[in-house]
C-alpha angles and dihedrals in degrees: 000000000000089000091049090051092048091048095050092047092051091044094053091047089053094049094047090058095052090097089059088060096040096136097057092037091054092053091054092046094049092048091051092044093053090053090051093049093052094042094049095042094051094047091046086067092057090046093051094044092049093046090052093052095042092048091058095063134076126190088219093062126070130207117215116202134169112280111276095018120132099184140030090247095061095041129094130179127180128230095251090054091049090056090052092047090053088058094059121121121253098041116134118237134203104207106314093335121099115220094237128127124195104206140195118209125197139156124240126192111234135165122259120238093228093053118015093192091064125069136203136205104253122189118238118194127198109205135183123237090270090055096090100043088046089064105054094179091066118094133167113245098176134026123346141295117282120255116247114240092037140091092249122125142185120216132211121253091245091051090048090056099043107038136055124249095026102119123110107276096026124120119230111211119196113173106311095339127097127196126189115225108223102162150015123220138192127209106189091281093301126147090263088077085073094060139086114224126205141153108299091218091055091048092048088052094052093047095038092237099133114185091356125118139180099218148352119228115201129191107216129213085245140333088269091062092068097090092050091047094047095043094051091052096041090052094046110100092202094071132049104203146132121225125208136173105251092231091055092045094056092041088057092047090058098051100084094048096043092047093051093048093046091050091049090048095050092043094053092043092050092053093046090043091060090056091047091050091057089048090052090047093054092046093052095042086054089050093051092044092053093049099041094122092042093054091043091051091051091051092048088054091058104269107145125233092248091063091051093050094049092045092055092045089050092054090049092048089050089054091047092047091052091048092048092050092048092047094046093050091047093048091050094047094045101039117019111108093010108153121227143136135226142181119270097215090202094063099018088229130117122261117199115211146147130251107252117206095189127190088251091056092049092049089047091050092049091049088050092053093048090049089053091050093047094051090043092054099044101084096041090050091053090048090050090052092051100049109128106243100218098050092040090054090056093054116107 
């Protein structure tokens, strides 16, 4: 109990003297805040990209690809196989119509809004009439649905923001092909918002892929119907396919990119953190040096070395916490909700998404800042505890 009272007394004394060392303290705070800003902002890219991919999938929908295919781009399913897939058990129906959409997935080269002299690989998806009702999260926010049998398209909200010629009434030109934009849709922030949607038969005609598809998307009666649907198809010798839950498929599609970004974020933050630690060490050494006689006097009055160590560490943690809070707020204000697009290296197509500075990221950034403060204050705290009392009392 006595130790605790001593520790609190010395700690409060240390904290009250921080304004007297405002210059050196500010340097440490700014350094730690800078590390947190970079750390949180880079990881917010990963969080946004991952959220866009996860938001695209539903456990109650199944993706059917060619056996051995890992992505839509490498898959191919013929018309006769599609007819058999639509007869599988477990598929939800609306009246007599099965909620199944056989789709074609291609990449078109289109200019970016930010720099018209640069282009990006934008995914274009041909869907069947059941394609929209199969995805309950999709809704039109501008214009109308395209008419099947025409060269009309609807574009995702992300594509509308990132690429030129994506407003209602515009014409998208890709090679010799022209598509009229008649609507803009949203999909709860999922990866579909990066895509352009049109009639699958019109897209087949343009790309000379008559009665050929990349995948089949099926809305199931429930998530529990997946095993029955998959097993029936996998055991059917008339089709050679692989079946995956849509949610699992898009999660797997995000792993490479999120892993790369997370590695980059932690690597940069670690290198910057080393610099911030040295800044904190210098700050705390300065604090100890300017208070040598004060610390020696406290020890001569009976305050134990443990109280001195804890008080110096507490000051360093406070500086780290202030830097972490400033860095977290700055990262949130500057980056949360920022719109961008990047390449998904597993499909070689663009994915539009928003930076997401989540509470978990902010808490992680603050913890990182406190760790920097703790490490930075450790050596100065030990030095303060080992100061020889007689010689320290004689210092001016």
